[in-house]
N, C-alpha and C positions, 0 to 999 in steps of 0.2 A: 545876436554882436553886437555889443553897446557902443555907439559912438561918443554920446555926451550924458548930461544925465538928467535927459529931458525927453521922455519917452516919443512926443509928436514931433521934438527935432529927428530925435533917431529915425523915425516914420519918413521923416522930410527926405531927410538925405538917403533911404533905403528907395522911395520914388523915383527921384531923381537920378540915384543908378540903375536903375530899373531902365529909364527912359530914355538914357544916352546908349544903355549896350543893346536894347532893341533899334535903336538910330543905328547902330554902327554894326548891326548883323542883318538888318533887313535889306539894305542894296546888295551883298552879297547872296545872299536867298531868293534873293528876284533873279539871278542870272540861272541861277538851277529851273525855276520854270518858266525859263525860254525866254526871258527878257534881256534883249541883244546887251553887251559889257559895256559899250562905250554910254550908255545911257543909266545903267545899273551905277557902275564903278566912279563916275564920272563926279568929281569934286560939287557940284551945284546939285545934284540929287540927296548925298551923302549931306551936303547943309541942311536940305530941307529935311530929311527923314530925324537928321539929331534936332533939329526945329520940333517937329515934330513932335517926336519923342519926350522933350525938355516941358514941350507945352502940355501933354497928356499928364505929365506928371506933377506939372504946377497946379490942373486943375483939381487933378484929386486931391493934391496939399489942401486946397481949398474947401473942398466939401469936406472935409473929413473936418477941416477946421469949423466950419459952418455947421454939419451936422450933429457932431462928438463930442465936441466940446462943450456945444450948451448945456447938454445933459449933464456931461460929468462936472461943473463948473456947480449945477444946480446940486449935487448930490455932493458935495463939497460944502457949498452954503447952508446944505439943511444939516450937515454936519457939526459946523461953526457954531450956528442956532442953538441947537442942544444942547453942545458945551457952554453955552453961555447963559442957557438957558440953569444948565444945573446948577452954573457956578454963582448965578444969582440965588437961585433955592435953598441955596444952602445958608444961607445968612439971611433972606427974609423969609422962608418956608413960605411961600409962593410955589407952587407948582402946576400951575394953571397955565401959565405960558405956551408949553411944549406938548400938545397931545396928540394921539393918532391921528384926530381929524382936522387940527392947526398945521401940523409938520408934515403931513404925510407928500409922498414925491409923487407925479404922476408914474404907472406903470404902460407905458405906449409901447414898448420894444419887447418882441421875444427873443430875445438877446441878454448876454451878458451884462449890458445896459441896463437892459428892466430888470434883470435878476437881481445886479446892485441895487437898485432903486426899492424890489419890493423885498430885498434883505433889509436897507436900511428900513422900512416903512414896519416889519415885524417887530427890529430892536426899538423903533417907540413904543409899541404897543405893550413889550416884553420890559422898557424901562416905565413903562403907568401900571402895569397892571405890578409890578413888584411895589412901587412907591403904595398902590392901593393897599397893599397887604400890608406892608410898612406901617400905613397909618393906622390900619383895624388893632395892629398886635399893638400901636400906643396906646387906641383908647380901649385896650382888651386890660391894659395895665394903668391905665388909670380909673376905669372902671375899679378894677380890684383893691387900689390904693384907697376909694373913697368910699369904696361900701363895705358894711360890717355883719350884715346879716346876709345867712349863705343862701337864701332865694334871690334875693336882688342881685346879690355876685352871681350866680351860673346863669340868671337871666339874660344880664349883662354880659358875660361871658359868651354864653351861647348866639348872642345876636350879632357880637362882632364874629365869632368864627366863621357863620353863615354869611356875612357881607361881606368877607377875605375867600371863602370858597365858593363863592355862587350858588351854593348849598340852596333847594328849595325846602325843606324841613331837618330838623334835627333836635337831640335831644341828651341832658346830660344827669348820668345817672350816677348813682354814690351807694358805697354799702354804709348805712348808718342803723349804727346797735346792730350789727351781722343781720342786716335786713335789705335787701338791693331796694333801695327806694328813688324815682324820679323826682329831681330837683325842676328840672325848666325842661320846657319843650315848648315847639315852632312845628305846625305845619303836618303833624304825626298824630293818626286817628288812631284811639284807643289807644293813648301813650303808654296808660297801667299795664300791660299787655309786656310790654318788654322786659317789665322783670320778671317771666316767667319764660320769657325764648332761651333756646338751650344756646344761640350763637351769643346771646350777651351776654350768658352765664360764664360761658369758655374765657370772655373777653375779659370778663372781669376778674375771673380765676388766673387768669393768666399774666393779668396785669398785676394782681398781689403778691405772687407768685414772685416775680421781678424784683417788686420791691424790695419784699423781703430777702433775697439774696443781694440787691443793692445792700441792702442796710448793712445787715452780716458781713459782711464787705469793707 
């Protein structure tokens, strides 16, 4: 049940309500346990119990704002920082202001607060990774537009894709004059053997069939 538009205000109302209810129920409950009725039901004792219930509720409200609120504010501040950095980078091209090292939040609790911080850190990593891939694709496109010779073009394309995928090795093969040839390679031992590999031949054959089908369509 919501009383206001602010979660912490609702929480404070619930805590105060529970404190008042406990203060009202506690005196009659003492009678059941043998406390003399004249003492347990007296106005003074009722007042003390109500005051104690309200005091406990107030302490809980303060602790909630001291312990939980700073972590939530840190999460909000981090999100706003990322939002501002994205807006600035869209126009300046400088994406170095916020990365997984500088913008990460501390994950110091095994609960929903810690999970929120961890989720924020994963979001920053995914955003950074996405931009890295975009940068590599842009570099690849620039390489294609500046190189006219096939060998430098394939070498540049392979370097860009290896950087984007964090792969340790790779090769570019093509059907040149009806013969499979290695046009570029990096980190591959005996790259020439790729042309005789059955798996590579199957991939090239499948790609050729799909291309032919697309052109006919």
